[in-house]
MARRO-75952 format. One line per field, with one value per residue (C-alpha): residue in one letter; x, y, z. Coordinates in steps of 0.1 Angstrom, whole numbers, plus 5000, padded with zeros to 4 digits. Layout:
% MARRO-75952
residu: c(A|...)
x: c(X|...)
y: c(Y|...)
z: c(Z|...)
***
This chain:
% MARRO-75952
residu: c(M|R|L|Q|Q|L|T|G|I|I|I|T|V|M|M|C|V|S|C|S|Q|F|R|E|S|I|H|D|T|L|Y|G|S|D|T|D|S|S|Y|K|D|L|P|A|S|Q|D|E|A|V|T|T|T|S|S|S|S|G|A|S|V|S|S|N|T|T|T|T|T|T|T|I|E|Y|R|N|G|T|T|I|I|H|N|S|R|T|T|K|G|N|F|L|S|D|A|I|A|L|L|D|A|E|K|A|L|R|A|L|P|A|F|A|G|K|S|I|Y|L|Y|K|A|I|H|F|Y|N|D|G|R|I|N|V|N|I|Q|H|P|E|N|P|E|Y|I|D|E|Y|N|Y|S|N|G|K|W|Q|N|P|K|P|V|Q|L|S|V|H|D|N|I|S|E|A|L|I|S|L|D|N|I|S|F|V|C|A|S|V|V|Y|R|N|Y|N|R|K|A|E|N|I|E|G|A|A|P|L|T|H|V|Y|G|I|F|G|A|N|G|L|T|W|Y|P|Q|S|I|N|G|S|R|E|R|Y|F|I|S|F|T|P|A|G|G|V|K|D|Y|Y|R|E)
x: c(0539|0564|0593|0577|0573|0609|0622|0602|0617|0652|0649|0636|0663|0690|0678|0682|0714|0748|0755|0777|0752|0725|0744|0751|0715|0691|0692|0678|0650|0638|0643|0622|0592|0558|0540|0526|0509|0506|0505|0507|0519|0492|0484|0488|0451|0420|0389|0365|0372|0354|0373|0368|0386|0393|0412|0431|0450|0488|0504|0531|0515|0478|0472|0485|0460|0468|0443|0442|0426|0415|0407|0389|0395|0376|0398|0388|0368|0396|0393|0425|0428|0452|0460|0476|0480|0483|0498|0488|0510|0539|0544|0581|0587|0566|0589|0561|0538|0567|0573|0536|0538|0567|0550|0519|0540|0556|0521|0507|0495|0516|0548|0539|0569|0589|0617|0609|0633|0629|0638|0656|0640|0616|0599|0584|0562|0551|0514|0515|0524|0550|0559|0582|0588|0591|0603|0574|0574|0567|0585|0618|0617|0587|0585|0554|0547|0533|0517|0509|0483|0456|0473|0472|0489|0470|0469|0502|0505|0528|0559|0570|0607|0632|0653|0683|0672|0694|0671|0696|0718|0691|0676|0679|0664|0639|0657|0687|0669|0642|0615|0623|0656|0636|0626|0662|0671|0642|0652|0688|0681|0657|0680|0706|0681|0669|0702|0702|0684|0656|0659|0626|0617|0618|0586|0600|0627|0638|0664|0681|0694|0725|0752|0730|0734|0712|0718|0694|0683|0680|0717|0715|0700|0693|0690|0684|0721|0740|0738|0750|0758|0746|0748|0736|0746|0722|0708|0701|0730|0748|0778|0791|0780|0796|0789|0792)
y: c(4045|4041|4046|4078|4093|4085|4099|4132|4136|4129|4155|4181|4176|4176|4210|4224|4210|4201|4166|4156|4167|4149|4116|4115|4121|4109|4073|4086|4105|4076|4043|4031|4052|4035|4063|4062|4089|4104|4140|4164|4200|4223|4252|4288|4293|4272|4279|4254|4227|4201|4188|4155|4144|4109|4098|4066|4057|4057|4022|4027|4048|4043|4079|4092|4102|4108|4129|4126|4155|4150|4181|4176|4206|4213|4235|4241|4209|4188|4170|4172|4153|4165|4145|4161|4148|4160|4137|4146|4135|4124|4151|4153|4117|4121|4134|4134|4155|4180|4181|4187|4217|4232|4227|4244|4274|4277|4276|4305|4332|4359|4341|4333|4339|4351|4338|4330|4342|4329|4352|4344|4310|4282|4260|4225|4208|4172|4181|4193|4230|4251|4287|4308|4345|4354|4385|4403|4395|4431|4452|4437|4460|4441|4407|4386|4356|4325|4297|4262|4241|4215|4210|4245|4279|4306|4342|4360|4384|4415|4415|4446|4454|4477|4502|4481|4449|4440|4419|4408|4392|4367|4357|4324|4314|4285|4272|4265|4243|4217|4210|4173|4180|4186|4150|4139|4159|4144|4108|4113|4130|4103|4075|4089|4096|4060|4049|4076|4067|4092|4111|4123|4119|4151|4170|4203|4209|4244|4261|4294|4315|4336|4347|4332|4298|4273|4258|4231|4228|4214|4208|4188|4155|4155|4121|4114|4107|4123|4150|4149|4176|4170|4192|4187|4195|4217|4185|4171|4146|4143|4166|4163|4141|4137|4135|4168)
z: c(2312|2340|2316|2302|2337|2347|2314|2320|2355|2342|2314|2338|2364|2337|2326|2361|2375|2362|2348|2377|2403|2384|2383|2420|2431|2405|2418|2451|2433|2411|2429|2458|2448|2449|2431|2396|2376|2341|2330|2301|2298|2311|2288|2299|2296|2291|2272|2289|2314|2334|2365|2384|2415|2429|2460|2470|2501|2500|2497|2523|2550|2557|2567|2533|2506|2470|2451|2413|2394|2358|2338|2305|2282|2250|2227|2191|2189|2204|2237|2258|2291|2319|2350|2381|2417|2452|2478|2514|2543|2522|2496|2500|2489|2457|2429|2404|2426|2431|2394|2388|2412|2393|2360|2373|2385|2351|2335|2354|2330|2347|2337|2301|2279|2310|2331|2368|2395|2431|2459|2492|2500|2491|2516|2510|2535|2538|2539|2503|2508|2491|2500|2478|2471|2434|2416|2399|2362|2352|2379|2390|2421|2435|2452|2455|2479|2462|2482|2468|2486|2477|2444|2431|2433|2452|2441|2449|2478|2478|2500|2518|2512|2528|2509|2522|2505|2476|2455|2429|2456|2466|2433|2415|2382|2384|2353|2376|2402|2402|2428|2424|2442|2474|2472|2469|2500|2519|2510|2518|2551|2563|2552|2576|2603|2603|2618|2646|2678|2686|2653|2639|2602|2581|2574|2561|2535|2525|2502|2508|2479|2481|2457|2430|2446|2465|2499|2513|2549|2575|2581|2613|2625|2662|2680|2716|2722|2694|2667|2631|2606|2570|2539|2504|2468|2448|2433|2468|2471|2504|2504|2540|2568|2602|2639|2658)
***
């Protein structure tokens, strides 16, 4: 089971980033994780479903809680079981939970058979939330705000735009990034911060889109006596790191 999960993450990330970027960061994504889960692709729609939820304390931090949701779907006489999870308090370290969130976004009925384009920025929070603006699947002149919390995507909200906004300059295809890369940024940042006196652990990772590219933030680590600049590749690997 563990091998199947790691294989799934590898395939997903390879689809979203170049091979060279993948090689330099995938080790940080996969190793050192104490999480375990199983999942199958969620259908775009469900005929009937029964959902049960169970919780267990996180192994590494006593205040963390991982919620596993099992959905039993009855389709044309066949029983299909789906497992998804939400990690509260340490979401950014859980590559599988991040991948589940991405898969759930792709499975939303509004995007069935359509490409998904993210607009301007995407924000990941350690309490399990994700905030992102997405180009409307039917009208490319519209942008909607999507929020992920408690293990599911909420209904989109319209975003008010100005006539001066150039939407095309701040779009990136979801096929060109992976939510898993936010976990790589989180791990790399915290590994550097561990060696800096007074530096706080990371609780918020965000990406900015421009010129059809992706830049990860934050780009500074503040200690009580020193400050460091840090930047990342699109796949989350450390690109530059030095004391300012």
